[in-house]
N, CA, C and O atoms as a GROMACS GRO file, in nm:
protein
  296
    1UNK      N    1  -2.012  -7.288   8.291
    1UNK     CA    2  -2.036  -7.169   8.372
    1UNK      C    3  -2.133  -7.217   8.438
    1UNK      O    4  -2.214  -7.293   8.385
    2UNK      N    5  -2.142  -7.175   8.580
    2UNK     CA    6  -2.276  -7.238   8.660
    2UNK      C    7  -2.353  -7.091   8.660
    2UNK      O    8  -2.299  -6.980   8.653
    3UNK      N    9  -2.489  -7.122   8.669
    3UNK     CA   10  -2.560  -6.968   8.637
    3UNK      C   11  -2.637  -7.004   8.828
    3UNK      O   12  -2.665  -7.119   8.862
    4UNK      N   13  -2.652  -6.900   8.909
    4UNK     CA   14  -2.714  -6.912   8.989
    4UNK      C   15  -2.831  -6.799   9.033
    4UNK      O   16  -2.802  -6.679   9.031
    5UNK      N   17  -2.958  -6.842   9.070
    5UNK     CA   18  -3.089  -6.742   9.082
    5UNK      C   19  -3.099  -6.697   9.255
    5UNK      O   20  -3.112  -6.778   9.347
    6UNK      N   21  -3.094  -6.604   9.264
    6UNK     CA   22  -3.130  -6.537   9.413
    6UNK      C   23  -3.217  -6.482   9.428
    6UNK      O   24  -3.222  -6.378   9.363
    7UNK      N   25  -3.320  -6.510   9.506
    7UNK     CA   26  -3.458  -6.434   9.582
    7UNK      C   27  -3.427  -6.430   9.675
    7UNK      O   28  -3.423  -6.543   9.723
    8UNK      N   29  -3.387  -6.333   9.763
    8UNK     CA   30  -3.352  -6.254   9.887
    8UNK      C   31  -3.520  -6.190   9.944
    8UNK      O   32  -3.567  -6.091   9.886
    9UNK      N   33  -3.599  -6.258  10.059
    9UNK     CA   34  -3.698  -6.179  10.084
    9UNK      C   35  -3.695  -6.084  10.104
    9UNK      O   36  -3.587  -6.028  10.119
   10UNK      N   37  -3.824  -6.010  10.115
   10UNK     CA   38  -3.830  -5.878  10.100
   10UNK      C   39  -3.895  -5.814  10.260
   10UNK      O   40  -3.910  -5.693  10.277
   11UNK      N   41  -3.914  -5.877  10.324
   11UNK     CA   42  -3.939  -5.846  10.482
   11UNK      C   43  -3.832  -5.779  10.577
   11UNK      O   44  -3.720  -5.823  10.603
   12UNK      N   45  -3.884  -5.676  10.617
   12UNK     CA   46  -3.782  -5.580  10.722
   12UNK      C   47  -3.673  -5.658  10.802
   12UNK      O   48  -3.552  -5.634  10.811
   13UNK      N   49  -3.772  -5.794  10.880
   13UNK     CA   50  -3.684  -5.824  10.932
   13UNK      C   51  -3.579  -5.942  10.880
   13UNK      O   52  -3.485  -5.980  10.951
   14UNK      N   53  -3.607  -5.995  10.748
   14UNK     CA   54  -3.526  -6.086  10.658
   14UNK      C   55  -3.397  -6.011  10.594
   14UNK      O   56  -3.306  -6.069  10.535
   15UNK      N   57  -3.411  -5.831  10.623
   15UNK     CA   58  -3.281  -5.787  10.551
   15UNK      C   59  -3.254  -5.727  10.671
   15UNK      O   60  -3.240  -5.606  10.651
   16UNK      N   61  -3.241  -5.754  10.781
   16UNK     CA   62  -3.137  -5.757  10.882
   16UNK      C   63  -3.000  -5.788  10.857
   16UNK      O   64  -2.963  -5.820  10.744
   17UNK      N   65  -2.911  -5.781  10.965
   17UNK     CA   66  -2.816  -5.804  10.948
   17UNK      C   67  -2.749  -5.921  10.871
   17UNK      O   68  -2.655  -5.901  10.794
   18UNK      N   69  -2.790  -6.017  10.891
   18UNK     CA   70  -2.773  -6.130  10.835
   18UNK      C   71  -2.802  -6.137  10.666
   18UNK      O   72  -2.725  -6.193  10.588
   19UNK      N   73  -2.902  -6.084  10.634
   19UNK     CA   74  -2.978  -6.066  10.501
   19UNK      C   75  -2.885  -6.033  10.441
   19UNK      O   76  -2.836  -6.105  10.353
   20UNK      N   77  -2.824  -5.876  10.485
   20UNK     CA   78  -2.744  -5.838  10.400
   20UNK      C   79  -2.611  -5.884  10.397
   20UNK      O   80  -2.531  -5.845  10.312
   21UNK      N   81  -2.578  -5.980  10.503
   21UNK     CA   82  -2.434  -6.007  10.514
   21UNK      C   83  -2.468  -6.133  10.358
   21UNK      O   84  -2.406  -6.130  10.252
   22UNK      N   85  -2.552  -6.206  10.384
   22UNK     CA   86  -2.614  -6.303  10.288
   22UNK      C   87  -2.584  -6.217  10.154
   22UNK      O   88  -2.481  -6.246  10.094
   23UNK      N   89  -2.658  -6.123  10.107
   23UNK     CA   90  -2.664  -6.040   9.999
   23UNK      C   91  -2.523  -5.992   9.931
   23UNK      O   92  -2.498  -5.982   9.811
   24UNK      N   93  -2.444  -5.967  10.037
   24UNK     CA   94  -2.343  -5.908   9.990
   24UNK      C   95  -2.232  -6.079   9.958
   24UNK      O   96  -2.145  -6.078   9.871
   25UNK      N   97  -2.246  -6.143  10.001
   25UNK     CA   98  -2.153  -6.291   9.943
   25UNK      C   99  -2.188  -6.325   9.811
   25UNK      O  100  -2.108  -6.363   9.726
   26UNK      N  101  -2.336  -6.307   9.794
   26UNK     CA  102  -2.381  -6.371   9.675
   26UNK      C  103  -2.316  -6.255   9.574
   26UNK      O  104  -2.289  -6.295   9.460
   27UNK      N  105  -2.294  -6.141   9.598
   27UNK     CA  106  -2.261  -5.993   9.485
   27UNK      C  107  -2.109  -6.071   9.490
   27UNK      O  108  -2.042  -6.050   9.389
   28UNK      N  109  -2.049  -6.156   9.590
   28UNK     CA  110  -1.899  -6.122   9.564
   28UNK      C  111  -1.875  -6.284   9.466
   28UNK      O  112  -1.765  -6.302   9.414
   29UNK      N  113  -1.951  -6.355   9.456
   29UNK     CA  114  -1.972  -6.487   9.392
   29UNK      C  115  -2.006  -6.443   9.276
   29UNK      O  116  -1.941  -6.467   9.174
   30UNK      N  117  -2.087  -6.390   9.279
   30UNK     CA  118  -2.131  -6.332   9.102
   30UNK      C  119  -1.997  -6.253   9.077
   30UNK      O  120  -1.926  -6.313   8.996
   31UNK      N  121  -1.948  -6.147   9.119
   31UNK     CA  122  -1.805  -6.094   9.052
   31UNK      C  123  -1.692  -6.186   9.068
   31UNK      O  124  -1.589  -6.148   9.011
   32UNK      N  125  -1.684  -6.297   9.131
   32UNK     CA  126  -1.564  -6.384   9.112
   32UNK      C  127  -1.624  -6.445   8.986
   32UNK      O  128  -1.545  -6.435   8.892
   33UNK      N  129  -1.725  -6.498   8.958
   33UNK     CA  130  -1.750  -6.571   8.854
   33UNK      C  131  -1.714  -6.515   8.714
   33UNK      O  132  -1.659  -6.580   8.625
   34UNK      N  133  -1.757  -6.361   8.707
   34UNK     CA  134  -1.722  -6.295   8.612
   34UNK      C  135  -1.580  -6.265   8.612
   34UNK      O  136  -1.534  -6.203   8.516
   35UNK      N  137  -1.514  -6.297   8.694
   35UNK     CA  138  -1.369  -6.254   8.654
   35UNK      C  139  -1.324  -6.388   8.647
   35UNK      O  140  -1.215  -6.400   8.591
   36UNK      N  141  -1.373  -6.480   8.683
   36UNK     CA  142  -1.334  -6.588   8.653
   36UNK      C  143  -1.308  -6.642   8.465
   36UNK      O  144  -1.211  -6.693   8.410
   37UNK      N  145  -1.398  -6.616   8.431
   37UNK     CA  146  -1.452  -6.620   8.263
   37UNK      C  147  -1.377  -6.502   8.166
   37UNK      O  148  -1.337  -6.523   8.051
   38UNK      N  149  -1.368  -6.379   8.236
   38UNK     CA  150  -1.262  -6.296   8.203
   38UNK      C  151  -1.146  -6.354   8.152
   38UNK      O  152  -1.101  -6.375   8.039
   39UNK      N  153  -1.093  -6.382   8.311
   39UNK     CA  154  -0.953  -6.437   8.287
   39UNK      C  155  -0.952  -6.572   8.194
   39UNK      O  156  -0.852  -6.593   8.126
   40UNK      N  157  -1.035  -6.643   8.189
   40UNK     CA  158  -1.011  -6.768   8.085
   40UNK      C  159  -1.020  -6.716   7.919
   40UNK      O  160  -0.972  -6.787   7.831
   41UNK      N  161  -1.098  -6.562   7.877
   41UNK     CA  162  -1.089  -6.528   7.771
   41UNK      C  163  -0.937  -6.422   7.749
   41UNK      O  164  -0.906  -6.375   7.639
   42UNK      N  165  -0.871  -6.405   7.850
   42UNK     CA  166  -0.740  -6.343   7.868
   42UNK      C  167  -0.597  -6.431   7.836
   42UNK      O  168  -0.485  -6.411   7.789
   43UNK      N  169  -0.670  -6.532   7.889
   43UNK     CA  170  -0.554  -6.661   7.854
   43UNK      C  171  -0.565  -6.685   7.725
   43UNK      O  172  -0.475  -6.648   7.650
   44UNK      N  173  -0.654  -6.739   7.686
   44UNK     CA  174  -0.703  -6.764   7.535
   44UNK      C  175  -0.633  -6.682   7.409
   44UNK      O  176  -0.562  -6.724   7.318
   45UNK      N  177  -0.680  -6.550   7.441
   45UNK     CA  178  -0.612  -6.456   7.367
   45UNK      C  179  -0.442  -6.440   7.406
   45UNK      O  180  -0.358  -6.427   7.318
   46UNK      N  181  -0.411  -6.444   7.542
   46UNK     CA  182  -0.240  -6.484   7.528
   46UNK      C  183  -0.186  -6.587   7.454
   46UNK      O  184  -0.090  -6.562   7.381
   47UNK      N  185  -0.233  -6.700   7.459
   47UNK     CA  186  -0.205  -6.822   7.417
   47UNK      C  187  -0.165  -6.833   7.248
   47UNK      O  188  -0.095  -6.916   7.190
   48UNK      N  189  -0.241  -6.708   7.193
   48UNK     CA  190  -0.278  -6.672   7.039
   48UNK      C  191  -0.118  -6.641   6.994
   48UNK      O  192  -0.037  -6.622   7.085
   49UNK      N  193  -0.075  -6.636   6.864
   49UNK     CA  194  -0.008  -6.576   6.838
   49UNK      C  195   0.006  -6.444   6.800
   49UNK      O  196  -0.097  -6.376   6.811
   50UNK      N  197   0.119  -6.380   6.754
   50UNK     CA  198   0.142  -6.240   6.695
   50UNK      C  199   0.064  -6.242   6.557
   50UNK      O  200   0.019  -6.136   6.515
   51UNK      N  201   0.049  -6.338   6.497
   51UNK     CA  202  -0.008  -6.309   6.372
   51UNK      C  203  -0.152  -6.315   6.382
   51UNK      O  204  -0.221  -6.253   6.301
   52UNK      N  205  -0.224  -6.415   6.516
   52UNK     CA  206  -0.366  -6.442   6.468
   52UNK      C  207  -0.407  -6.313   6.557
   52UNK      O  208  -0.524  -6.278   6.558
   53UNK      N  209  -0.326  -6.256   6.620
   53UNK     CA  210  -0.355  -6.155   6.706
   53UNK      C  211  -0.419  -5.975   6.630
   53UNK      O  212  -0.508  -5.892   6.645
   54UNK      N  213  -0.291  -6.006   6.545
   54UNK     CA  214  -0.281  -5.902   6.461
   54UNK      C  215  -0.361  -5.963   6.316
   54UNK      O  216  -0.336  -5.905   6.210
   55UNK      N  217  -0.420  -6.035   6.315
   55UNK     CA  218  -0.520  -6.086   6.166
   55UNK      C  219  -0.681  -6.028   6.262
   55UNK      O  220  -0.786  -6.002   6.202
   56UNK      N  221  -0.668  -6.019   6.377
   56UNK     CA  222  -0.789  -5.950   6.467
   56UNK      C  223  -0.775  -5.788   6.469
   56UNK      O  224  -0.879  -5.723   6.477
   57UNK      N  225  -0.680  -5.737   6.465
   57UNK     CA  226  -0.656  -5.604   6.501
   57UNK      C  227  -0.620  -5.594   6.619
   57UNK      O  228  -0.632  -5.478   6.661
   58UNK      N  229  -0.565  -5.694   6.721
   58UNK     CA  230  -0.533  -5.672   6.849
   58UNK      C  231  -0.388  -5.662   6.893
   58UNK      O  232  -0.340  -5.772   6.917
   59UNK      N  233  -0.312  -5.566   6.909
   59UNK     CA  234  -0.205  -5.560   6.940
   59UNK      C  235  -0.180  -5.646   7.124
   59UNK      O  236  -0.251  -5.615   7.220
   60UNK      N  237  -0.080  -5.738   7.132
   60UNK     CA  238  -0.048  -5.783   7.232
   60UNK      C  239  -0.093  -5.736   7.375
   60UNK      O  240  -0.151  -5.803   7.460
   61UNK      N  241  -0.059  -5.624   7.381
   61UNK     CA  242  -0.040  -5.535   7.489
   61UNK      C  243  -0.192  -5.442   7.529
   61UNK      O  244  -0.192  -5.370   7.628
   62UNK      N  245  -0.326  -5.455   7.435
   62UNK     CA  246  -0.429  -5.433   7.446
   62UNK      C  247  -0.516  -5.564   7.491
   62UNK      O  248  -0.639  -5.560   7.492
   63UNK      N  249  -0.465  -5.647   7.517
   63UNK     CA  250  -0.544  -5.828   7.560
   63UNK      C  251  -0.678  -5.763   7.649
   63UNK      O  252  -0.799  -5.775   7.629
   64UNK      N  253  -0.598  -5.686   7.759
   64UNK     CA  254  -0.690  -5.681   7.901
   64UNK      C  255  -0.814  -5.577   7.829
   64UNK      O  256  -0.934  -5.590   7.851
   65UNK      N  257  -0.755  -5.477   7.742
   65UNK     CA  258  -0.834  -5.378   7.777
   65UNK      C  259  -0.987  -5.436   7.682
   65UNK      O  260  -1.106  -5.408   7.694
   66UNK      N  261  -0.930  -5.505   7.613
   66UNK     CA  262  -1.019  -5.586   7.500
   66UNK      C  263  -1.120  -5.663   7.553
   66UNK      O  264  -1.237  -5.663   7.515
   67UNK      N  265  -1.063  -5.740   7.657
   67UNK     CA  266  -1.176  -5.843   7.754
   67UNK      C  267  -1.237  -5.744   7.815
   67UNK      O  268  -1.357  -5.735   7.787
   68UNK      N  269  -1.176  -5.635   7.921
   68UNK     CA  270  -1.252  -5.547   7.994
   68UNK      C  271  -1.304  -5.446   7.948
   68UNK      O  272  -1.317  -5.355   8.030
   69UNK      N  273  -1.356  -5.415   7.800
   69UNK     CA  274  -1.408  -5.303   7.713
   69UNK      C  275  -1.555  -5.254   7.764
   69UNK      O  276  -1.583  -5.134   7.767
   70UNK      N  277  -1.633  -5.338   7.798
   70UNK     CA  278  -1.752  -5.337   7.842
   70UNK      C  279  -1.762  -5.248   7.957
   70UNK      O  280  -1.844  -5.156   7.958
   71UNK      N  281  -1.667  -5.276   8.075
   71UNK     CA  282  -1.664  -5.202   8.214
   71UNK      C  283  -1.575  -5.080   8.233
   71UNK      O  284  -1.596  -5.004   8.327
   72UNK      N  285  -1.454  -5.053   8.127
   72UNK     CA  286  -1.361  -4.979   8.187
   72UNK      C  287  -1.393  -4.870   8.092
   72UNK      O  288  -1.415  -4.753   8.124
   73UNK      N  289  -1.394  -4.938   7.923
   73UNK     CA  290  -1.302  -4.852   7.801
   73UNK      C  291  -1.473  -4.837   7.735
   73UNK      O  292  -1.516  -4.902   7.640
   74UNK      N  293  -1.546  -4.740   7.808
   74UNK     CA  294  -1.652  -4.690   7.722
   74UNK      C  295  -1.649  -4.587   7.639
   74UNK      O  296  -1.749  -4.558   7.573
   0.00000   0.00000   0.00000
């Protein structure tokens, strides 16, 4: 997984239209990166047999809930 560090200027001129567009683009890239890694987790769990999932205590229909539990199911 790639890591990106972004430091946006804090001057009023730099926070204009292009600064806001740049910040929105960075947020989109970060969200895409997070979704991609979660998709990989879902695919890995779906590739397991029902017996392997049962050993983990995870029904097949609960895989998305398990992967996204920190975002939506608190």
